[in-house]
C-alpha positions in Angstrom: 0.4 -21.7 -57.5 1.0 -23.3 -60.9 -2.0 -24.7 -62.9 -0.8 -28.1 -64.0 -4.2 -29.4 -65.3 -7.6 -27.8 -65.7 -8.6 -26.7 -62.2 -5.6 -28.3 -60.5 -2.9 -26.2 -59.1 0.5 -27.3 -57.8 1.8 -25.6 -54.6 5.5 -25.5 -55.4 6.9 -24.1 -52.2 7.0 -27.1 -49.9 10.3 -27.8 -48.3 12.0 -30.8 -49.9 10.9 -32.5 -53.2 7.3 -32.9 -52.0 4.1 -31.8 -53.8 0.7 -30.7 -52.7 -2.2 -29.8 -55.0 -5.4 -27.7 -54.9 -7.8 -30.0 -56.8 -10.7 -27.7 -57.6 -11.7 -26.9 -54.0 -9.8 -29.7 -52.2 -6.3 -29.6 -50.9 -4.5 -32.9 -51.7 -1.6 -33.6 -49.3 0.0 -31.1 -47.0 3.8 -31.6 -46.8 5.6 -31.6 -43.5 4.7 -29.8 -40.2 7.0 -27.0 -41.2 5.0 -26.2 -44.3 1.8 -25.1 -42.5 2.5 -21.3 -42.8 3.3 -21.5 -46.5 0.2 -23.6 -47.3 -2.1 -21.3 -45.3 -0.6 -18.2 -47.1 -1.1 -19.8 -50.5 -4.6 -20.9 -49.8 -5.7 -17.5 -48.3 -8.7 -16.3 -50.3 -9.2 -19.6 -52.1 -12.5 -21.5 -51.8 -11.1 -24.6 -50.0 -13.9 -27.0 -49.1 -11.9 -30.0 -47.9 -8.5 -31.7 -47.4 -7.7 -35.1 -48.7 -4.6 -37.3 -48.4 -3.2 -39.7 -51.0 -1.7 -41.5 -48.0 -0.7 -41.0 -44.4 3.1 -40.6 -44.4 5.0 -37.8 -42.6 5.9 -35.8 -45.7 2.3 -35.7 -46.9 0.3 -35.1 -43.7 2.6 -33.0 -41.6 0.4 -29.8 -41.9 -2.9 -31.5 -42.2 -4.0 -30.7 -38.6 -3.1 -27.1 -39.0 -4.8 -26.7 -42.3 -8.0 -28.4 -41.2 -8.1 -26.4 -38.0 -7.4 -23.0 -39.5 -9.6 -23.4 -42.5 -12.4 -25.4 -40.8 -12.5 -28.0 -43.5 -13.2 -31.8 -43.3 -10.4 -34.3 -43.5 -10.6 -37.3 -45.9 -8.2 -40.2 -45.9 -8.2 -43.7 -47.4 -9.9 -46.1 -44.9 -6.8 -48.2 -44.2 -4.7 -45.1 -43.4 -7.1 -43.5 -41.0 -5.4 -44.9 -37.9 -2.0 -43.3 -38.9 -3.6 -40.0 -39.9 -5.3 -39.7 -36.5 -2.4 -41.1 -34.5 1.0 -40.9 -36.3 2.6 -43.2 -33.8 0.7 -46.1 -35.4 3.0 -45.7 -38.4 5.6 -47.5 -36.4 4.2 -50.9 -37.5 4.8 -50.3 -41.2 7.0 -47.2 -41.6 9.8 -47.5 -42.2 10.9 -51.1 -42.6 14.6 -51.0 -42.0 16.9 -53.7 -43.4 17.5 -56.5 -40.9 15.4 -54.6 -38.3 11.9 -54.4 -39.8 9.3 -51.9 -38.6 10.1 -49.3 -36.0 8.9 -50.4 -32.5 5.7 -48.9 -31.2 7.1 -47.4 -28.1 7.3 -43.8 -26.6 10.5 -43.0 -28.6 9.1 -44.3 -31.9 5.8 -42.5 -31.3 7.7 -39.2 -30.5 9.8 -39.5 -33.6 6.9 -40.1 -35.9 4.7 -37.5 -34.3 7.4 -34.9 -34.6 8.0 -35.6 -38.3 4.3 -36.1 -39.1 2.8 -33.3 -37.2 -0.2 -34.0 -34.8 -2.9 -36.4 -35.9 -6.3 -35.1 -36.9 -9.7 -36.7 -36.7 -10.8 -38.1 -40.1 -14.3 -37.0 -41.2 -14.7 -39.6 -44.0 -12.8 -42.7 -45.0 -12.1 -42.7 -48.8 -13.1 -45.8 -50.7 -13.0 -47.0 -54.3 -15.6 -45.1 -56.3 -16.0 -42.1 -54.1 -16.1 -38.8 -56.0 -14.5 -35.5 -55.1 -14.9 -32.4 -57.3 -15.1 -34.5 -60.4 -12.3 -36.9 -59.5 -12.9 -40.6 -58.8 -11.1 -42.2 -55.9 -9.2 -45.3 -56.8 -7.7 -47.6 -54.1 -4.0 -48.2 -54.9 -2.4 -50.0 -51.9 1.3 -51.0 -51.7 3.1 -47.8 -50.6 0.7 -47.8 -47.7 -2.3 -50.0 -47.1 -4.8 -47.2 -47.5 -3.1 -45.3 -50.4 -5.6 -43.7 -52.9 -5.3 -41.7 -56.1 -7.6 -39.3 -57.8 -8.6 -39.8 -61.4 -10.6 -37.6 -63.8 -11.6 -39.5 -66.9 -12.8 -36.5 -68.8 -9.3 -35.2 -69.5 -7.3 -38.2 -68.1 -5.7 -36.3 -65.2 -4.3 -38.5 -62.5 -3.1 -37.3 -59.0 -1.0 -40.4 -58.2 0.5 -39.7 -54.8 3.4 -42.0 -54.1 2.4 -45.0 -56.2 5.3 -43.8 -58.3 7.9 -41.1 -57.8 9.2 -38.8 -60.6 12.2 -37.8 -58.5 15.1 -38.2 -59.1 13.7 -40.2 -62.0 10.5 -42.1 -62.8 10.6 -45.0 -60.4 8.8 -47.0 -57.8 9.4 -45.8 -54.2 12.3 -47.6 -52.5 11.3 -50.8 -50.8 12.1 -49.6 -47.3 9.0 -47.2 -47.4 6.5 -49.6 -48.9 4.3 -52.0 -47.0 3.6 -54.5 -49.8 5.7 -54.7 -52.9 3.4 -57.1 -54.7 0.4 -54.8 -54.1 2.5 -51.8 -55.2 3.4 -53.4 -58.5 -0.3 -54.2 -59.2 -1.2 -50.5 -58.4 1.5 -49.3 -60.8 0.2 -51.5 -63.6 -3.4 -50.3 -62.9 -2.4 -46.7 -63.3 -0.6 -47.4 -66.5 -3.6 -49.1 -67.9 -5.6 -45.8 -67.5 -3.2 -44.1 -70.0 -3.4 -40.8 -68.2 -2.5 -37.7 -70.2 -0.9 -36.1 -67.2 0.3 -37.7 -64.0 0.8 -35.5 -60.9 3.2 -37.1 -58.3 3.8 -36.6 -54.7 7.5 -36.2 -55.6 8.7 -34.7 -58.8 7.3 -32.8 -61.8 4.3 -33.8 -63.9 4.6 -36.5 -66.5 2.8 -36.1 -69.8 3.9 -39.2 -71.6 1.7 -42.3 -71.2 4.3 -44.4 -73.0 6.9 -43.9 -70.3 4.4 -44.9 -67.6 3.5 -48.0 -69.6 7.2 -48.9 -69.9 7.9 -48.7 -66.2 4.8 -50.7 -65.5 6.0 -53.4 -67.9 
């Protein structure tokens, strides 16, 4: 694991350009269902006390069930993403929104597709809300990419775990519209994060950003 901020480690071996982090004693995000073995090997011997999602999408919750079961840790998800985290088939209503088609239908085929790519759902132990605190990080609600998207913010050293409010792959950008539920809300969330002036931003996709001016520029 690579320490990317004080007490925050990047797990760099997930398949695809997807990131997960050990935030003090909490695993943030869990890649796809094929990443479970890697995550469990990396976390072996670590003092993991919980698992939190920035948002319930297939590439971030795929190994959540396996991690929580194997490590015996609680599962924490933004309140409006709980349904998808517990039953990935419910993502059909807002992921992905295809041009001229809209959301995938909630039917056995759609459920099977989303469950296969998301891994099995897992019972959420606590719904994350604005103002919750986890290991020194404050939970901020940042909807738009999903309705229940949250980020983790540490004021003391201005470290931000931003999930998919922005991508830094292949460049610093907003996620493509097809995978967002509310473009207006997403723009507001991007502006909110830029106003924090973080010293380091840790993304769900792409390398860390240590340039608040670049974040402010894209927000503008």
